[in-house]
PDB file of N, CA, C and O in Angstrom:
ATOM      1  N   ILE A   1      36.406 -20.012 -20.224  1.00  0.00           N
ATOM      2  CA  ILE A   1      34.983 -20.037 -19.902  1.00  0.00           C
ATOM      3  C   ILE A   1      34.466 -18.612 -19.778  1.00  0.00           C
ATOM      4  O   ILE A   1      33.398 -18.283 -20.295  1.00  0.00           O
ATOM      5  N   ALA A   2      35.230 -17.770 -19.089  1.00  0.00           N
ATOM      6  CA  ALA A   2      34.807 -16.377 -18.898  1.00  0.00           C
ATOM      7  C   ALA A   2      34.689 -15.653 -20.232  1.00  0.00           C
ATOM      8  O   ALA A   2      33.724 -14.923 -20.457  1.00  0.00           O
ATOM      9  N   LEU A   3      35.644 -15.845 -21.102  1.00  0.00           N
ATOM     10  CA  LEU A   3      35.612 -15.178 -22.399  1.00  0.00           C
ATOM     11  C   LEU A   3      34.414 -15.636 -23.219  1.00  0.00           C
ATOM     12  O   LEU A   3      33.759 -14.818 -23.863  1.00  0.00           O
ATOM     13  N   ASN A   4      34.121 -16.923 -23.204  1.00  0.00           N
ATOM     14  CA  ASN A   4      32.950 -17.426 -23.930  1.00  0.00           C
ATOM     15  C   ASN A   4      31.666 -16.844 -23.368  1.00  0.00           C
ATOM     16  O   ASN A   4      30.759 -16.499 -24.125  1.00  0.00           O
ATOM     17  N   ALA A   5      31.577 -16.730 -22.047  1.00  0.00           N
ATOM     18  CA  ALA A   5      30.386 -16.145 -21.422  1.00  0.00           C
ATOM     19  C   ALA A   5      30.248 -14.682 -21.804  1.00  0.00           C
ATOM     20  O   ALA A   5      29.145 -14.222 -22.100  1.00  0.00           O
ATOM     21  N   LEU A   6      31.354 -13.943 -21.803  1.00  0.00           N
ATOM     22  CA  LEU A   6      31.304 -12.530 -22.183  1.00  0.00           C
ATOM     23  C   LEU A   6      30.939 -12.362 -23.649  1.00  0.00           C
ATOM     24  O   LEU A   6      30.262 -11.399 -24.009  1.00  0.00           O
ATOM     25  N   ARG A   7      31.371 -13.269 -24.487  1.00  0.00           N
ATOM     26  CA  ARG A   7      31.049 -13.189 -25.917  1.00  0.00           C
ATOM     27  C   ARG A   7      29.566 -13.396 -26.190  1.00  0.00           C
ATOM     28  O   ARG A   7      29.065 -12.957 -27.226  1.00  0.00           O
ATOM     29  N   LEU A   8      28.859 -14.055 -25.284  1.00  0.00           N
ATOM     30  CA  LEU A   8      27.406 -14.178 -25.429  1.00  0.00           C
ATOM     31  C   LEU A   8      26.744 -12.807 -25.393  1.00  0.00           C
ATOM     32  O   LEU A   8      25.678 -12.599 -25.971  1.00  0.00           O
ATOM     33  N   ILE A   9      27.384 -11.891 -24.715  1.00  0.00           N
ATOM     34  CA  ILE A   9      26.826 -10.565 -24.522  1.00  0.00           C
ATOM     35  C   ILE A   9      27.359  -9.574 -25.533  1.00  0.00           C
ATOM     36  O   ILE A   9      26.594  -8.835 -26.152  1.00  0.00           O
ATOM     37  N   ASP A  10      28.656  -9.557 -25.699  1.00  0.00           N
ATOM     38  CA  ASP A  10      29.290  -8.579 -26.571  1.00  0.00           C
ATOM     39  C   ASP A  10      30.591  -9.177 -27.087  1.00  0.00           C
ATOM     40  O   ASP A  10      31.464  -9.539 -26.298  1.00  0.00           O
ATOM     41  N   THR A  11      30.723  -9.280 -28.381  1.00  0.00           N
ATOM     42  CA  THR A  11      31.893  -9.951 -28.960  1.00  0.00           C
ATOM     43  C   THR A  11      33.176  -9.166 -28.758  1.00  0.00           C
ATOM     44  O   THR A  11      34.259  -9.748 -28.820  1.00  0.00           O
ATOM     45  N   THR A  12      33.091  -7.877 -28.522  1.00  0.00           N
ATOM     46  CA  THR A  12      34.319  -7.090 -28.371  1.00  0.00           C
ATOM     47  C   THR A  12      34.701  -6.842 -26.925  1.00  0.00           C
ATOM     48  O   THR A  12      35.890  -6.791 -26.607  1.00  0.00           O
ATOM     49  N   ILE A  13      33.734  -6.686 -26.047  1.00  0.00           N
ATOM     50  CA  ILE A  13      34.066  -6.332 -24.665  1.00  0.00           C
ATOM     51  C   ILE A  13      34.816  -7.456 -23.950  1.00  0.00           C
ATOM     52  O   ILE A  13      35.637  -7.188 -23.073  1.00  0.00           O
ATOM     53  N   GLY A  14      34.548  -8.680 -24.308  1.00  0.00           N
ATOM     54  CA  GLY A  14      35.201  -9.808 -23.656  1.00  0.00           C
ATOM     55  C   GLY A  14      36.706  -9.747 -23.759  1.00  0.00           C
ATOM     56  O   GLY A  14      37.413  -9.970 -22.776  1.00  0.00           O
ATOM     57  N   GLU A  15      37.196  -9.446 -24.938  1.00  0.00           N
ATOM     58  CA  GLU A  15      38.641  -9.346 -25.154  1.00  0.00           C
ATOM     59  C   GLU A  15      39.249  -8.238 -24.301  1.00  0.00           C
ATOM     60  O   GLU A  15      40.384  -8.353 -23.839  1.00  0.00           O
ATOM     61  N   GLU A  16      38.490  -7.169 -24.096  1.00  0.00           N
ATOM     62  CA  GLU A  16      39.003  -6.005 -23.378  1.00  0.00           C
ATOM     63  C   GLU A  16      39.065  -6.214 -21.869  1.00  0.00           C
ATOM     64  O   GLU A  16      39.972  -5.697 -21.216  1.00  0.00           O
ATOM     65  N   ILE A  17      38.127  -6.957 -21.308  1.00  0.00           N
ATOM     66  CA  ILE A  17      38.033  -7.003 -19.846  1.00  0.00           C
ATOM     67  C   ILE A  17      38.309  -8.364 -19.220  1.00  0.00           C
ATOM     68  O   ILE A  17      38.372  -8.465 -17.995  1.00  0.00           O
ATOM     69  N   VAL A  18      38.473  -9.402 -20.013  1.00  0.00           N
ATOM     70  CA  VAL A  18      38.563 -10.748 -19.443  1.00  0.00           C
ATOM     71  C   VAL A  18      39.733 -10.894 -18.468  1.00  0.00           C
ATOM     72  O   VAL A  18      39.636 -11.666 -17.514  1.00  0.00           O
ATOM     73  N   ASP A  19      40.810 -10.187 -18.679  1.00  0.00           N
ATOM     74  CA  ASP A  19      41.976 -10.308 -17.805  1.00  0.00           C
ATOM     75  C   ASP A  19      42.082  -9.203 -16.761  1.00  0.00           C
ATOM     76  O   ASP A  19      43.065  -9.140 -16.022  1.00  0.00           O
ATOM     77  N   GLN A  20      41.077  -8.331 -16.693  1.00  0.00           N
ATOM     78  CA  GLN A  20      41.101  -7.216 -15.747  1.00  0.00           C
ATOM     79  C   GLN A  20      40.599  -7.645 -14.373  1.00  0.00           C
ATOM     80  O   GLN A  20      39.636  -8.406 -14.284  1.00  0.00           O
ATOM     81  N   PRO A  21      41.229  -7.177 -13.309  1.00  0.00           N
ATOM     82  CA  PRO A  21      40.653  -7.405 -11.975  1.00  0.00           C
ATOM     83  C   PRO A  21      39.309  -6.684 -11.872  1.00  0.00           C
ATOM     84  O   PRO A  21      39.138  -5.608 -12.445  1.00  0.00           O
ATOM     85  N   ALA A  22      38.378  -7.256 -11.163  1.00  0.00           N
ATOM     86  CA  ALA A  22      37.026  -6.681 -11.055  1.00  0.00           C
ATOM     87  C   ALA A  22      37.061  -5.251 -10.529  1.00  0.00           C
ATOM     88  O   ALA A  22      36.241  -4.429 -10.940  1.00  0.00           O
ATOM     89  N   ARG A  23      37.980  -4.939  -9.640  1.00  0.00           N
ATOM     90  CA  ARG A  23      38.034  -3.595  -9.056  1.00  0.00           C
ATOM     91  C   ARG A  23      38.382  -2.513 -10.080  1.00  0.00           C
ATOM     92  O   ARG A  23      38.154  -1.329  -9.830  1.00  0.00           O
ATOM     93  N   LYS A  24      38.931  -2.909 -11.223  1.00  0.00           N
ATOM     94  CA  LYS A  24      39.312  -1.947 -12.261  1.00  0.00           C
ATOM     95  C   LYS A  24      38.229  -1.759 -13.319  1.00  0.00           C
ATOM     96  O   LYS A  24      38.376  -0.919 -14.207  1.00  0.00           O
ATOM     97  N   LEU A  25      37.161  -2.517 -13.239  1.00  0.00           N
ATOM     98  CA  LEU A  25      36.095  -2.417 -14.234  1.00  0.00           C
ATOM     99  C   LEU A  25      35.187  -1.232 -13.936  1.00  0.00           C
ATOM    100  O   LEU A  25      34.985  -0.862 -12.779  1.00  0.00           O
ATOM    101  N   SER A  26      34.643  -0.641 -14.996  1.00  0.00           N
ATOM    102  CA  SER A  26      33.624   0.393 -14.812  1.00  0.00           C
ATOM    103  C   SER A  26      32.342  -0.265 -14.311  1.00  0.00           C
ATOM    104  O   SER A  26      32.229  -1.491 -14.318  1.00  0.00           O
ATOM    105  N   LEU A  27      31.383   0.540 -13.879  1.00  0.00           N
ATOM    106  CA  LEU A  27      30.095  -0.013 -13.436  1.00  0.00           C
ATOM    107  C   LEU A  27      29.438  -0.810 -14.558  1.00  0.00           C
ATOM    108  O   LEU A  27      28.918  -1.903 -14.335  1.00  0.00           O
ATOM    109  N   HIS A  28      29.468  -0.252 -15.762  1.00  0.00           N
ATOM    110  CA  HIS A  28      28.859  -0.935 -16.915  1.00  0.00           C
ATOM    111  C   HIS A  28      29.556  -2.273 -17.173  1.00  0.00           C
ATOM    112  O   HIS A  28      28.892  -3.291 -17.367  1.00  0.00           O
ATOM    113  N   GLU A  29      30.873  -2.271 -17.174  1.00  0.00           N
ATOM    114  CA  GLU A  29      31.613  -3.505 -17.415  1.00  0.00           C
ATOM    115  C   GLU A  29      31.338  -4.533 -16.318  1.00  0.00           C
ATOM    116  O   GLU A  29      31.222  -5.727 -16.595  1.00  0.00           O
ATOM    117  N   GLY A  30      31.233  -4.065 -15.074  1.00  0.00           N
ATOM    118  CA  GLY A  30      30.905  -4.970 -13.973  1.00  0.00           C
ATOM    119  C   GLY A  30      29.539  -5.611 -14.146  1.00  0.00           C
ATOM    120  O   GLY A  30      29.356  -6.790 -13.845  1.00  0.00           O
ATOM    121  N   GLN A  31      28.583  -4.834 -14.631  1.00  0.00           N
ATOM    122  CA  GLN A  31      27.252  -5.390 -14.867  1.00  0.00           C
ATOM    123  C   GLN A  31      27.283  -6.411 -16.000  1.00  0.00           C
ATOM    124  O   GLN A  31      26.595  -7.430 -15.943  1.00  0.00           O
ATOM    125  N   ILE A  32      28.072  -6.139 -17.017  1.00  0.00           N
ATOM    126  CA  ILE A  32      28.204  -7.092 -18.117  1.00  0.00           C
ATOM    127  C   ILE A  32      28.790  -8.402 -17.593  1.00  0.00           C
ATOM    128  O   ILE A  32      28.344  -9.482 -17.978  1.00  0.00           O
ATOM    129  N   VAL A  33      29.782  -8.306 -16.720  1.00  0.00           N
ATOM    130  CA  VAL A  33      30.382  -9.508 -16.123  1.00  0.00           C
ATOM    131  C   VAL A  33      29.346 -10.274 -15.313  1.00  0.00           C
ATOM    132  O   VAL A  33      29.295 -11.502 -15.386  1.00  0.00           O
ATOM    133  N   GLU A  34      28.523  -9.574 -14.545  1.00  0.00           N
ATOM    134  CA  GLU A  34      27.484 -10.235 -13.745  1.00  0.00           C
ATOM    135  C   GLU A  34      26.459 -10.931 -14.636  1.00  0.00           C
ATOM    136  O   GLU A  34      26.035 -12.046 -14.333  1.00  0.00           O
ATOM    137  N   ILE A  35      26.061 -10.293 -15.721  1.00  0.00           N
ATOM    138  CA  ILE A  35      25.118 -10.912 -16.650  1.00  0.00           C
ATOM    139  C   ILE A  35      25.755 -12.139 -17.296  1.00  0.00           C
ATOM    140  O   ILE A  35      25.117 -13.184 -17.421  1.00  0.00           O
ATOM    141  N   ALA A  36      27.011 -12.008 -17.704  1.00  0.00           N
ATOM    142  CA  ALA A  36      27.720 -13.137 -18.314  1.00  0.00           C
ATOM    143  C   ALA A  36      27.835 -14.292 -17.333  1.00  0.00           C
ATOM    144  O   ALA A  36      27.683 -15.452 -17.716  1.00  0.00           O
ATOM    145  N   ARG A  37      28.102 -13.982 -16.075  1.00  0.00           N
ATOM    146  CA  ARG A  37      28.193 -15.032 -15.058  1.00  0.00           C
ATOM    147  C   ARG A  37      26.875 -15.787 -14.946  1.00  0.00           C
ATOM    148  O   ARG A  37      26.860 -17.017 -14.884  1.00  0.00           O
ATOM    149  N   ALA A  38      25.780 -15.054 -14.922  1.00  0.00           N
ATOM    150  CA  ALA A  38      24.468 -15.708 -14.823  1.00  0.00           C
ATOM    151  C   ALA A  38      24.201 -16.574 -16.050  1.00  0.00           C
ATOM    152  O   ALA A  38      23.723 -17.701 -15.924  1.00  0.00           O
ATOM    153  N   LEU A  39      24.505 -16.052 -17.228  1.00  0.00           N
ATOM    154  CA  LEU A  39      24.258 -16.806 -18.457  1.00  0.00           C
ATOM    155  C   LEU A  39      25.138 -18.047 -18.538  1.00  0.00           C
ATOM    156  O   LEU A  39      24.718 -19.068 -19.083  1.00  0.00           O
ATOM    157  N   SER A  40      26.345 -17.973 -18.007  1.00  0.00           N
ATOM    158  CA  SER A  40      27.255 -19.124 -18.081  1.00  0.00           C
ATOM    159  C   SER A  40      26.788 -20.276 -17.209  1.00  0.00           C
ATOM    160  O   SER A  40      27.232 -21.410 -17.391  1.00  0.00           O
ATOM    161  N   THR A  41      25.898 -20.003 -16.265  1.00  0.00           N
ATOM    162  CA  THR A  41      25.362 -21.067 -15.418  1.00  0.00           C
ATOM    163  C   THR A  41      24.071 -21.646 -15.987  1.00  0.00           C
ATOM    164  O   THR A  41      23.454 -22.523 -15.382  1.00  0.00           O
ATOM    165  N   GLY A  42      23.669 -21.149 -17.156  1.00  0.00           N
ATOM    166  CA  GLY A  42      22.457 -21.660 -17.790  1.00  0.00           C
ATOM    167  C   GLY A  42      21.194 -20.902 -17.429  1.00  0.00           C
ATOM    168  O   GLY A  42      20.091 -21.391 -17.673  1.00  0.00           O
ATOM    169  N   ALA A  43      21.334 -19.718 -16.852  1.00  0.00           N
ATOM    170  CA  ALA A  43      20.160 -18.931 -16.470  1.00  0.00           C
ATOM    171  C   ALA A  43      19.283 -18.653 -17.684  1.00  0.00           C
ATOM    172  O   ALA A  43      19.774 -18.324 -18.764  1.00  0.00           O
ATOM    173  N   GLU A  44      17.997 -18.791 -17.487  1.00  0.00           N
ATOM    174  CA  GLU A  44      17.037 -18.499 -18.550  1.00  0.00           C
ATOM    175  C   GLU A  44      16.300 -17.195 -18.297  1.00  0.00           C
ATOM    176  O   GLU A  44      15.625 -16.669 -19.182  1.00  0.00           O
ATOM    177  N   VAL A  45      16.435 -16.674 -17.073  1.00  0.00           N
ATOM    178  CA  VAL A  45      15.791 -15.425 -16.682  1.00  0.00           C
ATOM    179  C   VAL A  45      16.806 -14.588 -15.916  1.00  0.00           C
ATOM    180  O   VAL A  45      17.510 -15.094 -15.042  1.00  0.00           O
ATOM    181  N   LEU A  46      16.877 -13.298 -16.253  1.00  0.00           N
ATOM    182  CA  LEU A  46      17.712 -12.357 -15.516  1.00  0.00           C
ATOM    183  C   LEU A  46      16.807 -11.440 -14.708  1.00  0.00           C
ATOM    184  O   LEU A  46      15.835 -10.902 -15.238  1.00  0.00           O
ATOM    185  N   LEU A  47      17.115 -11.262 -13.444  1.00  0.00           N
ATOM    186  CA  LEU A  47      16.398 -10.325 -12.587  1.00  0.00           C
ATOM    187  C   LEU A  47      17.338  -9.171 -12.310  1.00  0.00           C
ATOM    188  O   LEU A  47      18.352  -9.330 -11.630  1.00  0.00           O
ATOM    189  N   LEU A  48      16.994  -7.999 -12.845  1.00  0.00           N
ATOM    190  CA  LEU A  48      17.845  -6.816 -12.719  1.00  0.00           C
ATOM    191  C   LEU A  48      17.107  -5.766 -11.899  1.00  0.00           C
ATOM    192  O   LEU A  48      16.046  -5.284 -12.296  1.00  0.00           O
ATOM    193  N   ASP A  49      17.678  -5.418 -10.759  1.00  0.00           N
ATOM    194  CA  ASP A  49      17.073  -4.450  -9.851  1.00  0.00           C
ATOM    195  C   ASP A  49      17.828  -3.131  -9.948  1.00  0.00           C
ATOM    196  O   ASP A  49      18.958  -3.021  -9.474  1.00  0.00           O
ATOM    197  N   GLU A  50      17.208  -2.141 -10.557  1.00  0.00           N
ATOM    198  CA  GLU A  50      17.779  -0.801 -10.721  1.00  0.00           C
ATOM    199  C   GLU A  50      19.173  -0.841 -11.349  1.00  0.00           C
ATOM    200  O   GLU A  50      20.094  -0.216 -10.824  1.00  0.00           O
ATOM    201  N   PRO A  51      19.349  -1.559 -12.458  1.00  0.00           N
ATOM    202  CA  PRO A  51      20.689  -1.691 -13.024  1.00  0.00           C
ATOM    203  C   PRO A  51      21.257  -0.403 -13.612  1.00  0.00           C
ATOM    204  O   PRO A  51      22.466  -0.309 -13.824  1.00  0.00           O
ATOM    205  N   THR A  52      20.415   0.583 -13.877  1.00  0.00           N
ATOM    206  CA  THR A  52      20.902   1.820 -14.494  1.00  0.00           C
ATOM    207  C   THR A  52      21.105   2.946 -13.496  1.00  0.00           C
ATOM    208  O   THR A  52      21.450   4.062 -13.887  1.00  0.00           O
ATOM    209  N   ALA A  53      20.900   2.676 -12.228  1.00  0.00           N
ATOM    210  CA  ALA A  53      20.944   3.727 -11.209  1.00  0.00           C
ATOM    211  C   ALA A  53      22.239   4.533 -11.233  1.00  0.00           C
ATOM    212  O   ALA A  53      22.206   5.744 -11.016  1.00  0.00           O
ATOM    213  N   ASN A  54      23.361   3.903 -11.487  1.00  0.00           N
ATOM    214  CA  ASN A  54      24.646   4.597 -11.455  1.00  0.00           C
ATOM    215  C   ASN A  54      25.340   4.635 -12.811  1.00  0.00           C
ATOM    216  O   ASN A  54      26.547   4.865 -12.887  1.00  0.00           O
ATOM    217  N   LEU A  55      24.580   4.409 -13.881  1.00  0.00           N
ATOM    218  CA  LEU A  55      25.168   4.410 -15.211  1.00  0.00           C
ATOM    219  C   LEU A  55      24.948   5.739 -15.920  1.00  0.00           C
ATOM    220  O   LEU A  55      23.977   6.446 -15.651  1.00  0.00           O
ATOM    221  N   THR A  56      25.852   6.066 -16.819  1.00  0.00           N
ATOM    222  CA  THR A  56      25.671   7.241 -17.665  1.00  0.00           C
ATOM    223  C   THR A  56      24.625   6.911 -18.733  1.00  0.00           C
ATOM    224  O   THR A  56      24.219   5.759 -18.887  1.00  0.00           O
ATOM    225  N   ALA A  57      24.202   7.930 -19.459  1.00  0.00           N
ATOM    226  CA  ALA A  57      23.229   7.703 -20.535  1.00  0.00           C
ATOM    227  C   ALA A  57      23.806   6.762 -21.590  1.00  0.00           C
ATOM    228  O   ALA A  57      23.097   5.893 -22.098  1.00  0.00           O
ATOM    229  N   GLY A  58      25.071   6.926 -21.921  1.00  0.00           N
ATOM    230  CA  GLY A  58      25.707   6.058 -22.909  1.00  0.00           C
ATOM    231  C   GLY A  58      25.810   4.625 -22.433  1.00  0.00           C
ATOM    232  O   GLY A  58      25.569   3.695 -23.203  1.00  0.00           O
ATOM    233  N   GLU A  59      26.168   4.436 -21.164  1.00  0.00           N
ATOM    234  CA  GLU A  59      26.262   3.091 -20.604  1.00  0.00           C
ATOM    235  C   GLU A  59      24.891   2.441 -20.523  1.00  0.00           C
ATOM    236  O   GLU A  59      24.752   1.240 -20.752  1.00  0.00           O
ATOM    237  N   THR A  60      23.875   3.240 -20.196  1.00  0.00           N
ATOM    238  CA  THR A  60      22.507   2.725 -20.161  1.00  0.00           C
ATOM    239  C   THR A  60      22.079   2.254 -21.544  1.00  0.00           C
ATOM    240  O   THR A  60      21.475   1.190 -21.677  1.00  0.00           O
ATOM    241  N   ALA A  61      22.385   3.032 -22.567  1.00  0.00           N
ATOM    242  CA  ALA A  61      22.041   2.650 -23.940  1.00  0.00           C
ATOM    243  C   ALA A  61      22.724   1.340 -24.322  1.00  0.00           C
ATOM    244  O   ALA A  61      22.105   0.485 -24.955  1.00  0.00           O
ATOM    245  N   LYS A  62      23.994   1.172 -23.943  1.00  0.00           N
ATOM    246  CA  LYS A  62      24.711  -0.072 -24.231  1.00  0.00           C
ATOM    247  C   LYS A  62      24.064  -1.250 -23.511  1.00  0.00           C
ATOM    248  O   LYS A  62      23.882  -2.319 -24.093  1.00  0.00           O
ATOM    249  N   LEU A  63      23.720  -1.048 -22.241  1.00  0.00           N
ATOM    250  CA  LEU A  63      23.081  -2.112 -21.469  1.00  0.00           C
ATOM    251  C   LEU A  63      21.748  -2.499 -22.099  1.00  0.00           C
ATOM    252  O   LEU A  63      21.451  -3.686 -22.233  1.00  0.00           O
ATOM    253  N   PHE A  64      20.942  -1.512 -22.489  1.00  0.00           N
ATOM    254  CA  PHE A  64      19.651  -1.800 -23.107  1.00  0.00           C
ATOM    255  C   PHE A  64      19.830  -2.577 -24.405  1.00  0.00           C
ATOM    256  O   PHE A  64      19.057  -3.489 -24.699  1.00  0.00           O
ATOM    257  N   SER A  65      20.836  -2.220 -25.170  1.00  0.00           N
ATOM    258  CA  SER A  65      21.108  -2.935 -26.415  1.00  0.00           C
ATOM    259  C   SER A  65      21.413  -4.405 -26.135  1.00  0.00           C
ATOM    260  O   SER A  65      20.922  -5.292 -26.834  1.00  0.00           O
ATOM    261  N   VAL A  66      22.218  -4.655 -25.118  1.00  0.00           N
ATOM    262  CA  VAL A  66      22.559  -6.025 -24.731  1.00  0.00           C
ATOM    263  C   VAL A  66      21.316  -6.773 -24.281  1.00  0.00           C
ATOM    264  O   VAL A  66      21.086  -7.906 -24.703  1.00  0.00           O
ATOM    265  N   LEU A  67      20.512  -6.148 -23.428  1.00  0.00           N
ATOM    266  CA  LEU A  67      19.318  -6.813 -22.897  1.00  0.00           C
ATOM    267  C   LEU A  67      18.321  -7.131 -24.006  1.00  0.00           C
ATOM    268  O   LEU A  67      17.744  -8.218 -24.029  1.00  0.00           O
ATOM    269  N   LYS A  68      18.115  -6.198 -24.915  1.00  0.00           N
ATOM    270  CA  LYS A  68      17.186  -6.435 -26.020  1.00  0.00           C
ATOM    271  C   LYS A  68      17.661  -7.589 -26.898  1.00  0.00           C
ATOM    272  O   LYS A  68      16.862  -8.430 -27.312  1.00  0.00           O
ATOM    273  N   ARG A  69      18.954  -7.628 -27.178  1.00  0.00           N
ATOM    274  CA  ARG A  69      19.493  -8.707 -28.015  1.00  0.00           C
ATOM    275  C   ARG A  69      19.382 -10.051 -27.315  1.00  0.00           C
ATOM    276  O   ARG A  69      19.037 -11.049 -27.948  1.00  0.00           O
ATOM    277  N   LEU A  70      19.673 -10.095 -26.006  1.00  0.00           N
ATOM    278  CA  LEU A  70      19.560 -11.356 -25.266  1.00  0.00           C
ATOM    279  C   LEU A  70      18.125 -11.875 -25.278  1.00  0.00           C
ATOM    280  O   LEU A  70      17.891 -13.072 -25.445  1.00  0.00           O
ATOM    281  N   ALA A  71      17.178 -10.975 -25.101  1.00  0.00           N
ATOM    282  CA  ALA A  71      15.768 -11.385 -25.119  1.00  0.00           C
ATOM    283  C   ALA A  71      15.357 -11.846 -26.510  1.00  0.00           C
ATOM    284  O   ALA A  71      14.709 -12.882 -26.655  1.00  0.00           O
ATOM    285  N   ARG A  72      15.724 -11.096 -27.518  1.00  0.00           N
ATOM    286  CA  ARG A  72      15.317 -11.395 -28.897  1.00  0.00           C
ATOM    287  C   ARG A  72      16.033 -12.622 -29.458  1.00  0.00           C
ATOM    288  O   ARG A  72      15.385 -13.528 -29.981  1.00  0.00           O
ATOM    289  N   ASP A  73      17.343 -12.660 -29.358  1.00  0.00           N
ATOM    290  CA  ASP A  73      18.134 -13.692 -30.040  1.00  0.00           C
ATOM    291  C   ASP A  73      18.377 -14.944 -29.207  1.00  0.00           C
ATOM    292  O   ASP A  73      18.483 -16.041 -29.755  1.00  0.00           O
ATOM    293  N   GLU A  74      18.465 -14.792 -27.900  1.00  0.00           N
ATOM    294  CA  GLU A  74      18.792 -15.923 -27.034  1.00  0.00           C
ATOM    295  C   GLU A  74      17.586 -16.446 -26.257  1.00  0.00           C
ATOM    296  O   GLU A  74      17.667 -17.492 -25.612  1.00  0.00           O
ATOM    297  N   GLY A  75      16.456 -15.712 -26.319  1.00  0.00           N
ATOM    298  CA  GLY A  75      15.258 -16.147 -25.605  1.00  0.00           C
ATOM    299  C   GLY A  75      15.358 -16.012 -24.096  1.00  0.00           C
ATOM    300  O   GLY A  75      14.650 -16.701 -23.361  1.00  0.00           O
ATOM    301  N   ILE A  76      16.233 -15.127 -23.627  1.00  0.00           N
ATOM    302  CA  ILE A  76      16.404 -14.916 -22.188  1.00  0.00           C
ATOM    303  C   ILE A  76      15.269 -14.034 -21.681  1.00  0.00           C
ATOM    304  O   ILE A  76      14.988 -12.982 -22.253  1.00  0.00           O
ATOM    305  N   GLY A  77      14.627 -14.464 -20.617  1.00  0.00           N
ATOM    306  CA  GLY A  77      13.603 -13.650 -19.975  1.00  0.00           C
ATOM    307  C   GLY A  77      14.276 -12.611 -19.087  1.00  0.00           C
ATOM    308  O   GLY A  77      15.281 -12.901 -18.438  1.00  0.00           O
ATOM    309  N   ILE A  78      13.732 -11.419 -19.059  1.00  0.00           N
ATOM    310  CA  ILE A  78      14.334 -10.345 -18.271  1.00  0.00           C
ATOM    311  C   ILE A  78      13.264  -9.690 -17.418  1.00  0.00           C
ATOM    312  O   ILE A  78      12.242  -9.225 -17.923  1.00  0.00           O
ATOM    313  N   VAL A  79      13.514  -9.660 -16.116  1.00  0.00           N
ATOM    314  CA  VAL A  79      12.685  -8.916 -15.180  1.00  0.00           C
ATOM    315  C   VAL A  79      13.494  -7.673 -14.826  1.00  0.00           C
ATOM    316  O   VAL A  79      14.569  -7.775 -14.235  1.00  0.00           O
ATOM    317  N   PHE A  80      12.983  -6.514 -15.184  1.00  0.00           N
ATOM    318  CA  PHE A  80      13.710  -5.261 -15.062  1.00  0.00           C
ATOM    319  C   PHE A  80      12.973  -4.360 -14.080  1.00  0.00           C
ATOM    320  O   PHE A  80      11.846  -3.942 -14.343  1.00  0.00           O
ATOM    321  N   VAL A  81      13.602  -4.061 -12.956  1.00  0.00           N
ATOM    322  CA  VAL A  81      13.004  -3.212 -11.929  1.00  0.00           C
ATOM    323  C   VAL A  81      13.627  -1.827 -12.025  1.00  0.00           C
ATOM    324  O   VAL A  81      14.850  -1.686 -12.008  1.00  0.00           O
ATOM    325  N   SER A  82      12.779  -0.802 -12.126  1.00  0.00           N
ATOM    326  CA  SER A  82      13.267   0.567 -12.210  1.00  0.00           C
ATOM    327  C   SER A  82      12.168   1.525 -11.777  1.00  0.00           C
ATOM    328  O   SER A  82      10.980   1.247 -11.939  1.00  0.00           O
ATOM    329  N   HIS A  83      12.587   2.662 -11.222  1.00  0.00           N
ATOM    330  CA  HIS A  83      11.644   3.731 -10.920  1.00  0.00           C
ATOM    331  C   HIS A  83      11.495   4.673 -12.119  1.00  0.00           C
ATOM    332  O   HIS A  83      10.654   5.572 -12.111  1.00  0.00           O
ATOM    333  N   ARG A  84      12.300   4.462 -13.125  1.00  0.00           N
ATOM    334  CA  ARG A  84      12.288   5.319 -14.312  1.00  0.00           C
ATOM    335  C   ARG A  84      11.344   4.707 -15.358  1.00  0.00           C
ATOM    336  O   ARG A  84      11.689   3.749 -16.051  1.00  0.00           O
ATOM    337  N   MET A  85      10.161   5.285 -15.447  1.00  0.00           N
ATOM    338  CA  MET A  85       9.135   4.725 -16.328  1.00  0.00           C
ATOM    339  C   MET A  85       9.554   4.750 -17.791  1.00  0.00           C
ATOM    340  O   MET A  85       9.139   3.880 -18.557  1.00  0.00           O
ATOM    341  N   ARG A  86      10.356   5.715 -18.196  1.00  0.00           N
ATOM    342  CA  ARG A  86      10.843   5.756 -19.570  1.00  0.00           C
ATOM    343  C   ARG A  86      11.624   4.484 -19.887  1.00  0.00           C
ATOM    344  O   ARG A  86      11.479   3.921 -20.972  1.00  0.00           O
ATOM    345  N   GLU A  87      12.444   4.033 -18.952  1.00  0.00           N
ATOM    346  CA  GLU A  87      13.203   2.802 -19.150  1.00  0.00           C
ATOM    347  C   GLU A  87      12.295   1.594 -19.265  1.00  0.00           C
ATOM    348  O   GLU A  87      12.497   0.727 -20.115  1.00  0.00           O
ATOM    349  N   ILE A  88      11.299   1.547 -18.406  1.00  0.00           N
ATOM    350  CA  ILE A  88      10.343   0.433 -18.435  1.00  0.00           C
ATOM    351  C   ILE A  88       9.653   0.368 -19.792  1.00  0.00           C
ATOM    352  O   ILE A  88       9.556  -0.701 -20.394  1.00  0.00           O
ATOM    353  N   ARG A  89       9.173   1.516 -20.272  1.00  0.00           N
ATOM    354  CA  ARG A  89       8.485   1.546 -21.555  1.00  0.00           C
ATOM    355  C   ARG A  89       9.418   1.177 -22.713  1.00  0.00           C
ATOM    356  O   ARG A  89       8.992   0.557 -23.687  1.00  0.00           O
ATOM    357  N   GLU A  90      10.672   1.557 -22.601  1.00  0.00           N
ATOM    358  CA  GLU A  90      11.617   1.254 -23.678  1.00  0.00           C
ATOM    359  C   GLU A  90      11.925  -0.232 -23.773  1.00  0.00           C
ATOM    360  O   GLU A  90      12.130  -0.751 -24.869  1.00  0.00           O
ATOM    361  N   LEU A  91      11.959  -0.921 -22.637  1.00  0.00           N
ATOM    362  CA  LEU A  91      12.375  -2.329 -22.624  1.00  0.00           C
ATOM    363  C   LEU A  91      11.218  -3.323 -22.691  1.00  0.00           C
ATOM    364  O   LEU A  91      11.384  -4.427 -23.210  1.00  0.00           O
ATOM    365  N   CYS A  92      10.081  -2.955 -22.185  1.00  0.00           N
ATOM    366  CA  CYS A  92       8.988  -3.928 -22.081  1.00  0.00           C
ATOM    367  C   CYS A  92       8.357  -4.229 -23.431  1.00  0.00           C
ATOM    368  O   CYS A  92       8.253  -3.374 -24.311  1.00  0.00           O
ATOM    369  N   ASP A  93       7.942  -5.481 -23.551  1.00  0.00           N
ATOM    370  CA  ASP A  93       7.156  -5.867 -24.728  1.00  0.00           C
ATOM    371  C   ASP A  93       5.924  -6.596 -24.254  1.00  0.00           C
ATOM    372  O   ASP A  93       5.105  -7.020 -25.070  1.00  0.00           O
TER     373      ASP A  93
END
């Protein structure tokens, strides 16, 4: 079930982290797991509060790619809270 949920987000990351204890995951990987958990319960809307606060620029770019694809391809609604207006402008439609 976990692997299928992770594959909704990223087809490669699931294989890499599905058997890892949560304490060994990076912040980005932990956020991916949290998003996958929400999606596996049938969530139609994700509420993300400052999800990039502790991410690197590369991890932020990966997260944005995932969020954009979920909204576009899966029809998932995303409420994104951030103090960084650049992020808001990049994600909002």
